[in-house]
Backbone as ProteinMPNN parsed JSONL, in Angstrom:
{"seq_chain_A": "MNADEEHEFREFVAARSRSLLHTAYLLAGDWEQGRDLLQTALASTARRWSQVRDRQQPETYVRRALYHAQVDRFRLLSWGRETVTDTLPDQPSAQVADWADTVVQRQDVMTALRRLPKRQRAVIVLRYFEDRPDTEIASILGVAQGTVRSQTHKALTSLRTALAEAGPSATASSSTASGRGVIA", "coords_chain_A": {"N_chain_A": [[111.67, 27.336, 81.379], [111.257, 27.987, 84.616], [111.526, 26.493, 88.124], [110.041, 27.134, 90.349], [108.505, 29.209, 88.319], [107.01, 27.012, 86.639], [105.726, 25.782, 89.162], [103.859, 28.488, 89.92], [102.339, 28.53, 87.665], [101.276, 25.918, 87.493], [99.237, 26.575, 89.365], [98.204, 28.291, 89.087], [96.691, 26.901, 86.648], [95.331, 25.269, 88.044], [93.539, 26.41, 89.255], [92.324, 28.222, 88.04], [91.151, 26.636, 85.416], [88.364, 25.623, 85.049], [86.936, 27.277, 84.893], [88.063, 28.848, 82.141], [88.063, 26.5, 80.523], [84.98, 26.169, 80.643], [84.921, 28.261, 78.864], [85.748, 28.059, 77.127], [84.67, 25.95, 76.418], [82.032, 26.879, 75.367], [82.994, 28.985, 73.381], [83.858, 26.704, 71.159], [81.355, 25.654, 71.028], [81.315, 22.225, 71.773], [82.198, 19.956, 74.225], [85.029, 18.65, 74.081], [85.954, 19.985, 71.703], [86.273, 22.19, 73.167], [87.845, 21.998, 75.436], [90.079, 20.931, 73.471], [91.025, 23.233, 72.594], [91.357, 24.931, 74.885], [93.563, 23.492, 75.895], [95.386, 24.111, 73.995], [95.257, 26.904, 74.173], [96.868, 27.41, 77.071], [98.848, 25.576, 76.301], [100.193, 27.392, 75.293], [100.325, 29.576, 76.624], [102.0, 28.579, 78.808], [104.503, 28.825, 77.655], [104.973, 31.21, 76.991], [105.039, 31.99, 80.111], [106.891, 33.897, 81.82], [106.789, 36.028, 81.13], [103.904, 36.548, 80.786], [103.252, 36.554, 83.529], [104.624, 38.914, 84.729], [103.188, 40.73, 83.965], [100.533, 40.921, 85.456], [98.429, 39.524, 84.722], [97.386, 36.907, 83.722], [94.771, 34.839, 82.566], [93.556, 37.286, 81.678], [95.445, 37.031, 79.209], [95.003, 34.353, 77.93], [92.528, 34.132, 77.498], [92.018, 35.67, 75.495], [94.248, 34.03, 73.749], [92.079, 31.227, 73.723], [90.353, 32.801, 72.061], [91.712, 33.667, 69.534], [92.357, 30.844, 69.126], [90.383, 29.21, 68.614], [89.558, 31.216, 66.224], [91.557, 30.745, 65.193], [91.003, 27.976, 64.301], [88.423, 27.651, 62.842], [89.834, 28.746, 60.372], [91.317, 26.458, 58.988], [91.424, 24.546, 56.181], [90.143, 21.673, 57.2], [88.82, 21.803, 59.357], [86.754, 22.779, 59.14], [84.807, 20.512, 58.113], [83.117, 19.039, 59.205], [79.998, 17.336, 59.803], [76.821, 19.063, 60.787], [74.014, 17.95, 62.363], [70.707, 18.365, 63.433], [68.948, 16.314, 64.449], [69.224, 14.269, 66.795], [71.521, 11.377, 67.26], [70.971, 9.129, 69.85], [68.221, 8.153, 71.405], [66.46, 9.744, 74.197], [66.531, 8.328, 77.871], [64.339, 7.581, 80.65], [63.839, 8.464, 82.571], [65.663, 11.028, 81.992], [63.653, 12.054, 81.452], [61.999, 14.809, 82.165], [63.377, 16.499, 82.449], [63.61, 17.231, 79.757], [62.375, 19.505, 78.493], [64.141, 21.534, 79.309], [66.626, 20.614, 78.301], [65.54, 20.552, 75.34], [65.863, 23.341, 75.585], [68.007, 24.428, 75.746], [69.848, 23.687, 73.687], [68.529, 24.971, 71.973], [69.925, 26.814, 72.347], [72.016, 26.886, 72.403], [72.375, 25.832, 69.25], [71.77, 27.928, 68.278], [73.508, 29.713, 69.106], [75.866, 28.961, 68.02], [75.365, 29.547, 65.431], [76.46, 31.776, 64.716], [78.777, 34.913, 63.814], [82.057, 34.194, 64.204], [83.607, 36.543, 66.036], [80.867, 37.838, 67.054], [80.328, 35.573, 68.296], [82.6, 35.129, 70.471], [82.076, 37.506, 71.643], [79.53, 37.642, 72.962], [79.692, 35.398, 74.153], [81.691, 36.434, 76.201], [80.943, 38.403, 77.453], [77.812, 37.704, 78.437], [77.818, 35.008, 79.442], [80.234, 35.201, 80.928], [80.247, 37.32, 82.058], [81.548, 39.926, 81.684], [83.446, 42.895, 82.097], [82.63, 45.343, 78.846], [84.857, 46.986, 78.872], [86.669, 45.323, 79.458], [86.718, 42.904, 77.523], [86.705, 44.046, 74.854], [89.325, 44.543, 75.216], [90.226, 42.121, 75.567], [89.649, 40.459, 73.194], [90.933, 42.523, 71.679], [89.877, 44.829, 70.115], [88.332, 47.953, 69.822], [85.9, 49.728, 72.411], [83.575, 50.353, 71.034], [83.219, 48.617, 68.65], [82.621, 46.373, 70.514], [80.254, 46.923, 71.244], [78.997, 47.572, 68.938], [78.575, 44.933, 68.271], [77.507, 43.034, 69.827], [75.277, 43.95, 70.227], [74.521, 43.411, 67.344], [74.883, 40.509, 67.11], [72.624, 39.617, 69.268], [70.628, 40.512, 68.253], [70.263, 38.49, 66.25], [70.76, 36.547, 67.925], [68.025, 36.485, 69.244], [66.011, 36.683, 67.353], [66.747, 33.762, 66.359], [66.051, 32.37, 68.104], [63.465, 33.113, 68.335], [62.879, 30.88, 66.257], [63.04, 28.754, 66.803], [61.226, 27.536, 68.273], [58.417, 27.907, 70.939], [59.306, 26.891, 73.198], [62.287, 27.28, 73.012], [62.425, 30.09, 73.522], [60.429, 30.593, 76.316], [62.958, 30.585, 77.891], [64.497, 32.382, 77.499], [63.404, 35.041, 77.933], [62.129, 36.046, 79.656], [64.432, 36.353, 81.637], [66.341, 39.624, 81.873], [68.651, 42.215, 80.289], [71.589, 41.545, 81.381], [72.692, 37.95, 81.311], [71.045, 37.346, 79.452], [70.441, 35.59, 77.503], [71.94, 32.747, 79.413]], "CA_chain_A": [[111.136, 28.144, 82.173], [112.075, 27.439, 86.614], [110.868, 25.316, 88.563], [109.401, 28.07, 90.547], [107.064, 29.701, 87.662], [105.975, 25.879, 86.521], [104.501, 26.089, 89.407], [102.954, 29.175, 89.763], [102.259, 27.767, 86.197], [100.118, 25.374, 87.818], [98.553, 26.958, 90.552], [96.678, 28.908, 87.945], [95.649, 25.974, 85.989], [94.458, 23.971, 89.028], [92.626, 27.111, 89.904], [91.365, 28.678, 86.852], [90.557, 26.269, 84.774], [87.427, 25.637, 85.242], [85.964, 28.653, 84.272], [88.895, 28.644, 81.012], [87.257, 24.922, 80.404], [83.686, 26.589, 80.107], [84.438, 29.65, 77.694], [86.183, 27.552, 75.377], [82.902, 25.01, 75.02], [81.448, 28.054, 74.465], [83.356, 29.162, 72.591], [83.557, 25.81, 70.765], [80.156, 24.357, 71.404], [81.448, 21.385, 72.333], [83.326, 19.978, 74.994], [85.56, 18.034, 73.651], [86.742, 20.515, 70.959], [86.629, 22.851, 74.303], [89.061, 20.543, 75.745], [91.133, 21.251, 72.545], [90.731, 24.977, 72.87], [92.174, 24.982, 76.049], [94.772, 22.983, 75.729], [96.363, 24.664, 72.797], [95.935, 28.412, 74.99], [97.249, 26.533, 77.683], [100.597, 24.767, 75.807], [100.375, 28.877, 74.521], [100.305, 30.63, 77.809], [103.082, 28.004, 79.393], [105.153, 28.943, 76.323], [105.232, 33.032, 76.908], [104.145, 32.133, 80.879], [107.152, 34.728, 82.884], [106.52, 37.7, 80.059], [102.516, 36.584, 81.119], [103.099, 36.397, 84.564], [105.252, 39.66, 85.243], [101.921, 41.49, 83.501], [99.768, 40.308, 86.07], [97.011, 39.234, 83.825], [97.124, 35.546, 82.874], [93.658, 35.042, 82.409], [92.689, 37.746, 80.094], [95.98, 36.062, 78.215], [94.589, 32.981, 77.873], [91.416, 33.923, 77.219], [93.083, 35.542, 74.126], [94.512, 32.787, 73.233], [91.351, 30.971, 73.258], [89.347, 33.56, 70.823], [92.473, 33.244, 68.7], [93.082, 29.467, 68.838], [88.927, 28.882, 67.997], [89.054, 31.406, 64.912], [92.054, 30.021, 63.855], [90.396, 26.404, 63.796], [87.928, 27.629, 61.327], [90.08, 28.552, 59.134], [91.457, 25.308, 58.826], [89.866, 23.207, 55.463], [89.604, 20.295, 57.5], [87.761, 21.645, 60.033], [85.308, 22.745, 58.056], [84.471, 19.428, 56.849], [82.328, 17.952, 59.831], [78.806, 17.661, 59.013], [75.921, 18.868, 62.15], [72.696, 17.829, 62.06], [69.446, 18.82, 64.266], [68.233, 15.094, 64.951], [70.772, 12.83, 68.141], [71.144, 9.571, 67.331], [70.302, 8.421, 70.908], [67.085, 8.326, 72.751], [66.619, 9.947, 75.595], [66.101, 7.213, 78.455], [62.862, 7.6, 80.923], [65.1, 9.253, 83.839], [66.19, 12.564, 81.651], [62.372, 12.881, 80.785], [61.863, 15.417, 83.024], [64.654, 17.181, 82.163], [63.449, 17.289, 78.158], [62.668, 21.33, 78.365], [65.435, 22.075, 79.454], [67.559, 20.028, 77.337], [65.779, 21.16, 74.338], [66.581, 24.908, 75.183], [69.518, 24.673, 75.781], [70.597, 22.898, 72.621], [68.011, 25.735, 70.573], [70.24, 28.171, 72.76], [73.538, 26.486, 72.201], [72.294, 26.023, 68.086], [71.561, 29.478, 67.836], [75.176, 30.4, 69.489], [77.007, 28.379, 67.249], [75.436, 29.711, 63.863], [77.09, 33.654, 65.112], [80.495, 34.832, 63.132], [83.308, 33.565, 65.382], [83.352, 37.593, 67.152], [79.781, 37.805, 68.002], [80.239, 34.743, 69.783], [83.113, 35.551, 71.489], [81.413, 38.613, 72.705], [78.624, 37.299, 73.995], [79.993, 34.514, 75.551], [82.559, 37.426, 77.911], [80.143, 39.773, 77.925], [76.488, 36.769, 79.062], [78.66, 33.683, 80.464], [81.713, 35.032, 81.573], [80.142, 38.678, 82.334], [83.376, 40.576, 81.515], [82.262, 44.66, 81.034], [82.526, 46.289, 77.775], [86.459, 46.87, 78.462], [88.176, 44.0, 79.229], [85.849, 42.333, 76.673], [87.769, 44.223, 73.709], [90.996, 43.978, 75.806], [90.769, 40.417, 75.596], [89.683, 40.574, 71.518], [91.88, 43.457, 70.346], [88.735, 45.835, 69.745], [87.588, 49.21, 70.46], [84.917, 49.463, 73.0], [82.683, 50.419, 70.042], [83.199, 47.224, 68.455], [81.978, 45.099, 71.432], [79.004, 47.215, 71.739], [77.745, 46.709, 68.39], [78.349, 43.102, 68.123], [76.557, 42.456, 70.789], [73.964, 44.016, 69.544], [74.039, 42.346, 66.077], [74.284, 38.918, 68.434], [71.326, 39.322, 70.542], [69.323, 40.438, 67.458], [70.513, 37.352, 65.949], [70.077, 35.071, 68.586], [66.257, 36.347, 69.801], [65.201, 35.663, 65.46], [67.292, 32.589, 66.193], [65.152, 31.527, 69.444], [62.67, 32.955, 68.049], [62.081, 30.508, 64.927], [62.936, 27.784, 67.345], [59.304, 27.952, 68.805], [58.31, 28.554, 72.388], [60.136, 26.194, 74.037], [63.578, 28.653, 73.398], [62.071, 31.796, 73.909], [60.392, 30.863, 77.184], [63.586, 30.395, 79.326], [65.348, 34.335, 77.29], [62.273, 36.285, 77.762], [62.055, 35.87, 81.551], [65.65, 37.117, 81.876], [66.564, 40.778, 81.157], [70.297, 42.559, 80.635], [72.874, 40.523, 81.733], [71.958, 36.952, 81.609], [69.828, 36.471, 78.674], [71.289, 33.993, 76.871], [71.782, 32.112, 80.262]], "C_chain_A": [[110.914, 27.288, 83.802], [111.447, 26.364, 86.939], [110.233, 26.072, 89.686], [107.621, 28.918, 89.601], [106.413, 28.907, 86.96], [105.398, 25.915, 87.533], [103.165, 26.754, 89.975], [101.775, 29.039, 88.81], [100.736, 27.084, 86.782], [98.715, 25.453, 88.823], [97.069, 27.565, 90.034], [95.913, 27.767, 87.274], [94.514, 25.538, 86.88], [93.714, 25.376, 89.684], [91.416, 27.991, 88.476], [90.86, 28.525, 85.082], [89.126, 25.857, 84.393], [86.577, 25.884, 84.558], [86.435, 28.899, 82.425], [87.988, 27.649, 80.487], [85.448, 25.692, 79.661], [83.431, 27.815, 78.933], [85.11, 28.815, 76.854], [84.999, 26.491, 74.746], [82.356, 25.918, 74.718], [81.469, 28.547, 73.396], [83.888, 27.724, 70.905], [82.225, 25.067, 69.287], [80.36, 22.868, 71.328], [82.511, 21.193, 72.812], [84.084, 19.281, 74.55], [86.732, 18.606, 72.549], [86.683, 21.949, 71.788], [87.932, 22.924, 74.606], [90.146, 20.936, 74.644], [91.729, 22.109, 73.051], [91.826, 25.075, 73.837], [92.669, 24.401, 76.411], [95.819, 23.593, 75.007], [96.407, 26.064, 73.384], [97.044, 28.446, 76.254], [98.739, 26.77, 77.793], [100.992, 26.29, 76.046], [101.059, 30.099, 75.317], [101.553, 29.731, 78.635], [104.804, 28.56, 78.394], [106.4, 30.666, 76.944], [105.207, 32.829, 78.538], [105.316, 33.444, 82.412], [107.132, 36.214, 82.278], [104.589, 37.818, 80.795], [102.921, 36.951, 82.271], [103.36, 37.749, 85.113], [103.722, 40.285, 85.029], [100.449, 41.493, 84.554], [98.403, 39.841, 85.238], [96.806, 37.922, 83.281], [95.958, 35.235, 81.92], [93.127, 36.112, 81.341], [93.863, 36.95, 78.386], [95.35, 35.072, 76.993], [93.102, 33.012, 77.196], [91.686, 34.539, 75.522], [93.041, 34.507, 73.838], [93.769, 31.602, 72.801], [90.481, 31.519, 72.24], [90.158, 33.042, 69.615], [92.207, 31.846, 68.004], [91.258, 29.211, 67.749], [88.721, 29.437, 66.436], [90.376, 30.941, 63.763], [92.016, 28.43, 62.825], [89.225, 26.856, 62.561], [88.451, 27.87, 59.961], [90.584, 27.284, 58.393], [90.185, 24.525, 57.542], [89.697, 22.446, 56.225], [88.744, 20.373, 58.708], [86.87, 21.988, 60.009], [84.017, 21.572, 57.627], [83.384, 18.311, 57.968], [80.536, 18.044, 59.991], [77.484, 17.496, 60.866], [75.011, 18.962, 61.366], [71.988, 18.534, 63.356], [69.158, 17.291, 65.013], [70.508, 14.735, 65.56], [70.268, 11.724, 67.166], [70.688, 8.712, 68.246], [68.948, 9.216, 71.188], [67.278, 8.841, 74.282], [65.723, 8.757, 76.828], [64.753, 8.09, 80.129], [63.179, 8.966, 82.448], [65.041, 10.728, 83.467], [64.532, 12.973, 81.175], [61.858, 14.056, 81.309], [62.534, 16.475, 83.15], [64.657, 17.829, 80.574], [63.299, 18.571, 77.654], [63.72, 22.199, 78.198], [66.468, 21.703, 78.602], [67.268, 20.657, 75.752], [65.982, 23.002, 74.106], [67.395, 24.755, 75.573], [70.278, 24.289, 74.54], [69.895, 23.9, 71.453], [69.058, 26.979, 71.032], [71.669, 27.665, 72.036], [73.673, 26.59, 70.077], [72.162, 27.299, 67.706], [73.68, 30.499, 68.575], [75.839, 30.43, 68.809], [76.671, 29.26, 65.818], [76.196, 31.12, 63.97], [78.488, 33.45, 64.6], [81.232, 34.114, 64.753], [83.351, 35.352, 66.586], [82.24, 37.905, 67.588], [79.501, 36.571, 69.096], [81.169, 34.814, 70.757], [82.541, 37.048, 72.625], [80.41, 37.889, 73.681], [79.343, 36.465, 74.925], [80.882, 34.825, 76.66], [81.451, 38.142, 78.483], [78.643, 38.401, 79.072], [77.449, 35.529, 80.464], [79.56, 33.548, 81.475], [81.431, 36.549, 82.567], [81.377, 39.408, 83.105], [82.531, 41.516, 80.997], [83.317, 44.489, 79.505], [84.488, 46.406, 77.463], [87.461, 45.969, 78.558], [87.888, 43.086, 78.291], [87.095, 43.038, 75.224], [89.138, 44.699, 74.227], [91.254, 42.742, 75.019], [90.769, 39.81, 73.194], [90.596, 41.699, 70.494], [90.988, 44.232, 69.609], [88.915, 46.876, 70.579], [86.076, 48.711, 70.877], [83.812, 48.626, 72.148], [82.032, 49.473, 69.427], [82.229, 46.097, 69.137], [80.534, 45.208, 71.572], [78.329, 46.698, 70.393], [77.313, 45.593, 67.728], [77.659, 42.338, 68.574], [75.799, 42.342, 70.628], [73.285, 43.231, 67.999], [73.857, 41.122, 66.692], [73.005, 38.957, 68.602], [69.93, 39.84, 68.983], [69.176, 39.328, 66.785], [70.152, 36.165, 66.458], [68.456, 35.217, 69.001], [65.513, 36.262, 68.611], [65.184, 34.583, 65.756], [66.309, 31.474, 66.649], [63.597, 31.458, 68.971], [61.461, 31.711, 67.133], [62.098, 28.943, 65.734], [61.876, 27.129, 68.131], [59.542, 28.096, 69.821], [59.0, 28.288, 73.234], [62.159, 27.029, 74.425], [62.846, 29.878, 73.913], [61.34, 31.749, 74.884], [61.905, 31.016, 78.285], [64.71, 32.191, 79.008], [64.323, 34.682, 77.189], [61.689, 37.038, 78.838], [63.224, 37.027, 81.656], [65.646, 38.965, 81.34], [67.658, 41.345, 81.696], [71.211, 41.728, 80.921], [71.792, 39.564, 81.66], [71.004, 36.413, 80.18], [69.645, 35.885, 78.111], [70.845, 32.884, 77.965], [70.945, 31.479, 81.15]], "O_chain_A": [[110.465, 26.15, 83.944], [110.935, 25.494, 86.235], [109.561, 25.189, 90.219], [106.449, 29.087, 89.937], [105.369, 29.32, 86.454], [104.204, 26.109, 87.304], [102.083, 26.278, 90.318], [100.599, 29.325, 89.034], [99.582, 27.484, 86.626], [97.697, 24.775, 88.967], [95.859, 27.495, 90.249], [94.686, 27.684, 87.326], [93.305, 25.448, 86.667], [93.306, 25.199, 90.832], [90.213, 28.15, 88.267], [90.514, 29.266, 84.162], [88.892, 25.808, 83.186], [85.756, 25.277, 83.871], [85.584, 29.077, 81.553], [87.001, 28.124, 79.926], [85.011, 25.648, 78.511], [82.412, 28.195, 78.357], [84.915, 29.007, 75.654], [84.574, 26.228, 73.622], [82.042, 25.927, 73.528], [80.571, 28.673, 72.563], [84.185, 28.137, 69.784], [82.09, 24.602, 68.155], [79.464, 22.248, 70.756], [83.577, 21.695, 72.457], [83.144, 18.487, 74.515], [87.865, 18.151, 72.386], [87.039, 22.926, 71.13], [88.848, 23.642, 74.205], [91.217, 21.299, 75.129], [92.713, 22.03, 73.788], [93.01, 25.273, 73.564], [92.547, 24.386, 77.636], [96.995, 23.589, 75.37], [97.489, 26.628, 73.226], [97.896, 29.324, 76.385], [99.498, 27.423, 78.509], [101.913, 26.564, 76.815], [101.817, 31.023, 75.022], [102.215, 30.555, 79.267], [105.965, 28.507, 78.799], [107.574, 30.984, 77.136], [105.471, 33.994, 78.835], [104.853, 33.766, 83.506], [107.402, 37.268, 82.854], [104.099, 38.874, 81.194], [103.062, 38.171, 82.177], [102.547, 38.087, 85.974], [103.039, 40.307, 86.053], [99.436, 42.115, 84.233], [97.313, 40.166, 85.709], [96.019, 37.82, 82.34], [96.077, 35.331, 80.699], [92.426, 35.839, 80.367], [93.519, 36.584, 77.262], [95.283, 35.084, 75.764], [92.627, 32.104, 76.514], [91.531, 33.83, 74.528], [91.997, 33.89, 73.63], [94.206, 30.889, 71.898], [89.855, 30.728, 71.535], [89.686, 32.246, 68.803], [91.942, 31.645, 66.818], [91.136, 29.092, 66.53], [88.128, 28.81, 65.559], [90.444, 30.812, 62.54], [92.438, 27.973, 61.763], [89.273, 26.334, 61.447], [87.996, 27.526, 58.87], [90.25, 27.111, 57.221], [89.012, 24.165, 57.636], [88.497, 22.21, 56.086], [88.07, 19.431, 59.125], [85.982, 21.638, 60.786], [82.902, 21.675, 57.115], [82.993, 17.182, 57.673], [80.05, 19.111, 60.368], [77.319, 16.564, 61.653], [74.867, 19.548, 60.292], [72.644, 19.172, 64.18], [69.184, 17.274, 66.243], [71.698, 14.813, 65.252], [69.226, 11.377, 66.61], [70.1, 7.684, 67.911], [68.697, 10.421, 71.193], [68.004, 8.443, 75.194], [64.547, 8.427, 76.679], [64.663, 9.313, 80.23], [62.659, 9.98, 82.915], [64.57, 11.583, 84.217], [64.261, 14.043, 80.629], [60.922, 14.388, 80.581], [62.259, 17.356, 83.964], [65.453, 18.689, 80.196], [63.865, 18.922, 76.618], [64.076, 23.099, 77.437], [67.213, 22.585, 78.176], [68.153, 21.109, 75.026], [66.153, 23.684, 73.096], [67.438, 25.818, 76.193], [71.447, 24.67, 74.476], [70.316, 23.883, 70.297], [69.128, 27.991, 70.335], [72.189, 28.286, 71.109], [74.612, 27.152, 69.515], [72.566, 27.622, 66.589], [74.459, 31.431, 68.377], [76.55, 31.405, 68.569], [77.623, 29.635, 65.134], [76.545, 31.489, 62.849], [79.214, 32.465, 64.733], [80.863, 33.753, 65.87], [83.135, 35.247, 67.793], [82.324, 38.375, 68.722], [78.863, 36.513, 70.148], [80.8, 34.607, 71.913], [82.635, 37.35, 73.815], [80.543, 37.656, 74.882], [79.573, 36.683, 76.115], [81.046, 34.15, 77.676], [81.155, 38.387, 79.652], [78.686, 38.378, 80.302], [77.561, 35.413, 81.685], [79.803, 32.71, 82.343], [82.136, 36.872, 83.523], [81.881, 39.485, 84.225], [81.601, 41.495, 80.19], [84.305, 43.802, 79.247], [85.167, 46.114, 76.479], [88.573, 45.819, 78.054], [88.806, 42.291, 78.089], [88.102, 42.452, 74.826], [89.946, 45.235, 73.468], [92.105, 42.438, 74.184], [91.488, 39.194, 72.409], [90.839, 41.755, 69.289], [91.248, 44.371, 68.414], [89.442, 46.882, 71.692], [85.319, 47.911, 70.326], [83.345, 47.487, 72.171], [80.816, 49.279, 69.435], [81.441, 45.295, 68.637], [79.73, 44.318, 71.85], [77.468, 45.819, 70.364], [76.35, 45.286, 67.026], [77.204, 41.282, 68.133], [75.164, 41.288, 70.657], [72.192, 42.754, 67.694], [72.721, 40.663, 66.818], [72.286, 38.197, 67.952], [68.744, 39.527, 68.882], [68.013, 38.972, 66.593], [69.583, 35.181, 65.984], [67.727, 34.228, 69.075], [64.377, 35.795, 68.693], [64.125, 33.962, 65.674], [65.904, 30.416, 66.167], [62.784, 30.537, 69.041], [60.24, 31.556, 67.147], [61.32, 28.058, 65.376], [62.034, 25.978, 68.537], [60.694, 28.409, 70.121], [59.417, 29.1, 74.059], [62.854, 27.197, 75.427], [63.09, 30.376, 75.012], [61.024, 32.924, 75.067], [61.797, 31.554, 79.387], [65.342, 32.865, 79.821], [64.019, 34.717, 75.996], [61.074, 38.098, 78.947], [63.036, 38.241, 81.734], [64.898, 39.36, 80.446], [67.954, 41.302, 82.89], [71.399, 41.054, 79.908], [70.587, 39.776, 81.797], [70.449, 35.326, 80.021], [68.51, 35.416, 78.021], [69.837, 32.195, 77.805], [71.412, 30.778, 82.047]]}, "name": "protein", "num_of_chains": 1, "seq": "MNADEEHEFREFVAARSRSLLHTAYLLAGDWEQGRDLLQTALASTARRWSQVRDRQQPETYVRRALYHAQVDRFRLLSWGRETVTDTLPDQPSAQVADWADTVVQRQDVMTALRRLPKRQRAVIVLRYFEDRPDTEIASILGVAQGTVRSQTHKALTSLRTALAEAGPSATASSSTASGRGVIA"}
């Protein structure tokens, strides 16, 4: 990579890293894992920056790299050895007590989102958190638009079921919205 390409890549990262990190967090379900995921995707992009830049779609390339890196991580045996618990080890302080319902709702949504299969999770993240159209989602994931729609339907059905089982705190926030943005 020459100096001009490196400068362009640094500008791209500075401009888009916040949005990409948010996507990585949603795919991974954890901020630290999301940062690692984004770092992996950006390293891959940096190696191919001259080809990606020429196509004028570097963000789509990075999003595709994020998705594939997430799928690859779960294929590793060592990745699946973590134990997920429903109980947090820390108790919230009195200052955050006002936000307790919001925190519970977000935890319920994130728990339900983590339980989705990887492709369904990616479709939900790209559509409802990133507000991407079907055509772009299909391009990022390398699938047909019909697959995007069917995976969206299956994922929303699973999420609605999981949130209904989680109780009224989770369904109160998701039942008031309609259409795009149902999950957030």
